[in-house]
C-alpha atoms as one frame of an Amber mdcrd trajectory, in Angstrom:
protein
 129.244 -81.296  21.985 126.474 -79.026  23.174 124.784 -80.133  19.880 124.939
 -83.748  21.050 124.724 -83.680  24.684 124.365 -87.844  24.791 127.580 -88.190
  22.875 128.963 -85.653  25.165 128.103 -87.429  28.322 129.082 -90.814  26.865
 132.653 -89.317  26.147 132.884 -87.838  29.366 132.310 -90.956  31.053 134.709
 -92.737  28.760 137.257 -90.432  29.799 136.697 -90.671  33.590 137.149 -94.315
  33.216 140.203 -93.939  31.297 141.486 -91.566  34.287 140.232 -93.711  37.241
 142.232 -96.778  35.620 145.162 -94.764  35.061 145.056 -93.496  38.983 144.978
 -97.126  40.004 147.463 -98.155  37.821 149.676 -95.498  39.080 148.897 -96.273
  42.586 149.917-100.028  42.326 152.785 -99.947  39.962 154.561 -97.716  42.607
 153.200 -99.606  45.569 151.646 -96.185  46.931 148.845 -98.339  48.781 151.237
-101.138  49.964 148.900-103.746  48.566 147.153-103.888  45.200 143.438-102.864
  45.258 140.876-100.826  43.583 140.542 -97.857  46.022 142.489 -95.178  44.375
 140.398 -95.983  41.252 137.155 -95.673  43.059 138.068 -92.768  44.911 138.862
 -90.753  42.035 135.844 -92.230  39.939 133.576 -90.742  43.209 135.276 -87.299
  42.744 135.427 -86.911  39.080 131.901 -87.329  39.416 131.454 -84.543  42.267
 130.299 -81.723  40.172 127.517 -81.705  37.237 130.164 -79.782  35.274 132.353
 -82.945  35.218 129.736 -84.896  33.598 130.052 -83.573  30.116 133.500 -83.092
  27.988 135.356 -79.876  28.566 139.097 -78.997  28.111 140.064 -79.634  31.809
 138.388 -82.960  31.718 140.428 -83.561  28.554 143.784 -82.401  29.839 143.101
 -83.975  33.295 143.967 -87.717  31.544 147.504 -86.205  31.254 148.164 -85.680
  34.726 148.372 -89.287  35.852 151.005 -90.057  33.136 152.998 -87.396  33.894
 152.987 -88.442  37.502 154.022 -91.849  36.425 156.982 -90.301  34.474 158.030
 -88.316  37.490 157.525 -90.986  40.003 159.814 -93.305  37.547 162.703 -90.968
  38.087 162.879 -91.885  41.608 166.707 -92.462  42.738 167.579 -93.774  39.080
 170.795 -92.785  37.252 170.114 -92.470  33.797 166.497 -91.274  33.431 167.192
 -88.339  30.908 164.180 -89.901  28.391 161.907 -90.335  31.332 162.296 -86.330
  32.372 161.863 -85.208  28.836 158.555 -87.169  28.734 157.368 -85.620  32.109
 157.630 -82.286  30.397 156.221 -83.141  27.340 153.231 -84.892  28.848 152.416
 -82.017  31.178 153.024 -79.381  28.198 150.651 -81.566  26.040 148.025 -80.744
  28.702 148.766 -76.955  28.688 148.251 -77.155  25.039 144.306 -78.386  25.489
 143.840 -76.433  28.771 146.464 -73.339  29.215 145.633 -72.852  32.921 147.479
 -76.262  33.361 150.825 -74.170  33.084 151.083 -74.244  36.784 151.652 -78.223
  36.565 154.910 -77.628  34.660 156.085 -75.799  37.813 154.510 -78.760  39.873
 156.447 -80.973  37.421 159.832 -79.190  38.196 159.271 -79.149  42.007 158.410
 -82.762  41.911 161.545 -84.275  39.892 163.451 -81.626  42.639 161.706 -83.627
  45.367 162.114 -87.365  43.812 165.860 -86.874  42.800 169.105 -84.892  43.075
 167.779 -82.437  39.986 171.065 -81.722  37.983 171.569 -78.501  35.850 171.419
 -81.009  32.876 167.969 -82.739  33.689 166.592 -79.139  34.286 167.446 -78.208
  30.843 166.046 -81.508  29.538 162.800 -81.028  31.293 162.636 -77.391  30.070
 163.376 -78.526  26.759 160.398 -81.489  26.928 157.926 -78.558  28.014 158.908
 -76.302  25.057 158.321 -79.161  22.143 154.773 -79.259  22.472 154.243 -75.546
  22.658 156.778 -75.168  19.210 154.370 -77.770  17.403 151.261 -75.819  18.695
 152.555 -72.465  17.655 153.907 -73.944  14.389 150.167 -75.049  13.477 148.786
 -71.720  14.321 151.776 -70.131  12.018 150.850 -72.028   9.356 146.911 -71.361
   9.372 148.352 -67.692   9.316 147.292 -67.277  13.116 150.728 -67.171  14.400
 150.002 -64.024  16.240 147.149 -65.477  18.172 148.969 -68.310  19.740 150.265
 -66.167  22.894 146.852 -64.941  23.494 145.451 -68.135  23.445 147.900 -69.773
  25.655 148.312 -67.011  27.937 145.470 -64.627  27.978 143.591 -64.425  31.098
 146.371 -66.546  32.971 147.821 -65.066  36.221 144.708 -62.882  37.035 142.958
 -63.671  40.436 139.795 -65.242  39.998 136.784 -62.954  40.356 134.671 -64.543
  43.212 131.480 -62.784  42.068 129.881 -65.998  41.368 126.114 -66.152  41.013
 125.364 -68.014  44.018 121.887 -69.860  43.228 121.058 -73.010  44.710 123.332
 -75.396  42.480 126.306 -73.073  43.137 125.893 -73.294  47.170 125.408 -77.069
  46.379 128.743 -77.322  44.636 130.426 -75.131  47.347 129.480 -77.436  49.811
 130.718 -80.714  48.276 133.968 -78.645  47.877 133.883 -78.007  51.463 133.363
 -81.735  52.217 136.596 -82.675  50.196 138.609 -79.793  51.811 137.651 -81.037
  54.971 138.299 -84.676  54.337 141.902 -83.615  52.989 142.478 -81.766  56.204
 141.422 -84.809  58.512 143.700 -87.093  55.921 146.598 -84.926  55.966 148.409
 -86.032  59.410 147.985 -89.732  58.594 149.688 -88.807  54.890 152.087 -86.796
  56.420 153.142 -89.536  58.725 153.654 -92.157  56.266 156.858 -94.309  56.726
 159.367 -94.970  53.832 161.349 -92.646  52.039 159.674 -93.402  48.748 156.124
 -92.881  50.017 157.409 -89.353  51.349 158.906 -88.424  48.017 155.518 -89.429
  46.459 153.519 -87.369  48.884 155.833 -84.485  48.465 155.055 -84.558  44.531
 151.203 -85.115  45.157 151.034 -81.927  47.437 152.961 -79.936  44.811 150.627
 -81.263  41.951 147.643 -80.439  44.317 148.737 -76.775  45.110 149.246 -76.310
  41.495 145.655 -77.379  40.381 144.235 -74.962  42.931 146.534 -72.579  41.687
 145.137 -73.587  38.128 141.569 -72.745  39.500 142.267 -69.381  41.148 144.479
 -67.568  38.690 142.859 -67.745  35.554 140.683 -64.734  35.881 137.167 -66.579
  35.851 135.794 -69.279  38.016 134.771 -72.456  36.520 133.646 -75.706  38.618
 134.802 -77.781  35.891 138.647 -76.618  36.502 138.829 -78.323  39.673 139.099
 -81.781  37.883 142.795 -80.894  37.374 143.562 -81.298  40.960 141.392 -84.509
  41.774 144.460 -87.000  40.521 146.371 -85.909  43.375 143.438 -84.953  45.695
 142.161 -88.598  45.316 145.609 -90.138  46.073 146.025 -88.211  49.111 142.567
 -89.102  50.374 143.398 -92.879  49.755 146.603 -92.625  51.798 145.143 -90.873
  54.765 142.381 -93.085  54.947 143.259 -96.302  54.134 143.643 -97.392  57.879
 139.902 -96.947  58.130 138.640 -98.693  54.790 137.562-101.598  57.432 135.820
 -99.511  59.874 132.023 -99.608  59.612 131.394 -95.832  59.469 133.641 -95.421
  56.156 131.045 -97.144  54.265 127.834 -94.713  55.685 130.598 -91.892  54.728
 130.661 -93.717  51.414 127.190 -93.806  50.925 126.537 -90.084  52.218 128.801
 -88.541  49.425 127.459 -90.849  47.087 123.846 -89.437  47.828 125.018 -86.060
  47.897 126.508 -86.328  44.813 123.434 -87.542  42.899 121.441 -84.860  44.545
 124.058 -82.651  42.943 123.556 -84.058  39.573 119.780 -84.092  39.592 119.658
 -80.424  41.383 118.722 -78.462  38.298 115.478 -80.816  37.683 114.793 -81.518
  41.501 114.833 -77.680  42.466 111.727 -76.442  40.510 109.548 -79.118  42.117
 110.675 -78.043  45.719 109.459 -74.794  45.907 105.965 -76.563  45.761 106.873
 -78.256  48.909
């Protein structure tokens, strides 16, 4: 894809569109917002364009497509008696994402915790979930084995995981801009959390618990892989965008929310063109 940057950019655009549509469908299907609207998909689209690294195809971007579908399966398991196939599917979806992007392995833990939140997670169902997570790994190892690379599979999937990230980032201007954008989202999340945690209704509270687990797992997938990649944050964007929408939905009709929206959009545009603009700013 590096050889064909236009194809990479168009593919990334299509992936983000599919992801935003899936996130919006997730919010509508489970009445997370109360009424149907396009805000979840809109917030996801803005968040998924926050860093320039999101605008080209990468393993984290492809794997992030899996996250909304894994969440759908977990939400479907809420207080339903016979959901063995749904539990199996949730493990399959999340494990498939790990094959594409190994640091997503933390989402397997979030999936287990999420199922424990939405239902009484019985021992039999735990084994079903574990079996579902192992199936994609087995097929992945089998492909490596058929190509005489069976010993490489463990290194590919587990190499570099469970190591604290090295924060010796090259703090160039673009690094500082990315860090500032990340700080904006952290601030928005902290402001939204009180409203999110005070949501009424058992079902919504359960969903919030699952989203928080997935957000923490997404952060772990960034921090515990031995090296820093801005593109890795895309894994956490699905739970982040839904939590932001839940926390800010009471303010969508306020005049200042439109200003905040425009400011964030302007900041994102600056980020996208920073590499082109910075060389000219030194002459001002």
